[in-house]
C-alpha positions as CSV (number, residue, x, y, z in Angstrom):
1,M,7.3,47.4,30.7
2,A,8.0,45.4,27.5
3,V,5.1,47.1,25.7
4,K,6.9,50.4,25.8
5,K,10.1,48.9,24.5
6,A,8.2,47.3,21.6
7,R,6.5,50.6,20.8
8,Y,9.8,52.4,20.3
9,A,11.7,49.4,18.8
10,K,13.6,50.0,15.6
11,H,11.5,48.8,12.6
12,N,13.1,46.0,10.6
13,P,11.7,46.2,7.0
14,E,12.5,42.5,6.5
15,A,10.6,41.3,9.5
16,T,7.6,39.0,9.0
17,N,4.2,39.7,10.5
18,L,1.5,37.3,11.3
19,M,-0.4,37.8,8.1
20,Q,2.6,36.6,6.1
21,L,2.5,33.2,7.8
22,K,1.1,30.5,5.6
23,H,-1.1,27.6,6.8
24,G,1.1,25.0,8.4
25,E,3.9,27.5,9.4
26,S,4.7,28.9,12.8
27,G,6.7,31.9,14.0
28,I,8.1,33.3,17.2
29,L,6.6,36.7,18.2
30,D,9.2,39.4,18.5
31,R,7.1,42.5,19.3
32,L,3.6,44.0,19.3
33,D,3.6,47.3,17.3
34,L,0.3,48.4,18.8
35,P,-1.0,51.1,21.2
36,E,-0.3,50.1,24.8
37,D,-3.9,49.2,25.7
38,D,-4.3,47.0,22.6
39,A,-0.9,45.3,23.2
40,R,-1.7,44.7,26.9
41,R,-5.0,43.0,26.0
42,L,-3.3,40.7,23.4
43,M,-0.6,39.9,25.9
44,E,-3.3,38.8,28.3
45,L,-4.6,36.4,25.6
46,G,-1.1,34.8,25.2
47,F,0.5,37.0,22.5
48,L,3.8,37.4,24.4
49,P,7.2,38.0,22.8
50,G,9.0,34.7,22.6
51,H,5.9,32.5,22.2
52,A,5.2,30.4,19.1
53,I,2.2,31.4,16.9
54,T,0.5,29.3,14.3
55,P,-2.1,30.5,11.8
56,G,-5.4,28.6,11.7
57,H,-8.5,29.1,9.5
58,S,-9.9,32.4,8.4
59,A,-13.4,33.7,7.7
60,P,-14.6,34.0,4.1
61,G,-12.6,36.9,2.6
62,G,-9.7,36.3,5.0
63,D,-10.8,38.6,7.8
64,P,-10.7,37.8,10.7
65,R,-8.1,35.0,10.8
66,V,-7.6,32.6,13.7
67,F,-4.2,32.1,15.3
68,R,-3.1,29.5,17.8
69,V,-1.0,30.7,20.7
70,D,-0.3,29.3,24.1
71,G,-2.9,26.5,23.7
72,S,-5.7,28.9,22.7
73,E,-7.2,30.0,19.4
74,V,-7.8,33.8,18.9
75,A,-9.3,35.6,15.9
76,L,-7.6,38.8,14.9
77,R,-8.4,41.3,12.2
78,R,-5.9,41.7,9.4
79,D,-4.8,45.2,10.5
80,T,-4.0,43.9,14.0
81,A,-2.2,40.8,12.8
82,R,0.0,42.9,10.5
83,R,1.3,44.8,13.5
84,L,2.4,41.7,15.4
85,I,6.0,41.2,14.3
86,L,7.8,37.9,14.2
87,R,11.5,37.2,14.9
88,Q,13.6,37.2,11.7
89,G,13.9,33.7,10.2
90,T,11.6,32.0,12.6
91,A,8.8,31.0,10.2
92,A,8.9,27.2,10.0
93,K,6.7,24.3,8.9
94,V,4.7,22.7,11.7
């Protein structure tokens, strides 16, 4: 299953995570660096490798933050969003 591959994938220190996307940018999800149960739940919500993700608004203080993926808006905590890794060089203005 893709979740297991992502869990053991080699970490790229230059990779961008969701929290590093600025308003108006989008990125392509590369992997979910989360425990299998958490990764599976997010995948059910549309956070699948290869899908484009765009940041939305955030609550006061910045946590949680809303992300748009696959036609839905999902609020994620900072700690979770930092563990969703984007493909290198895919952050682009929308």
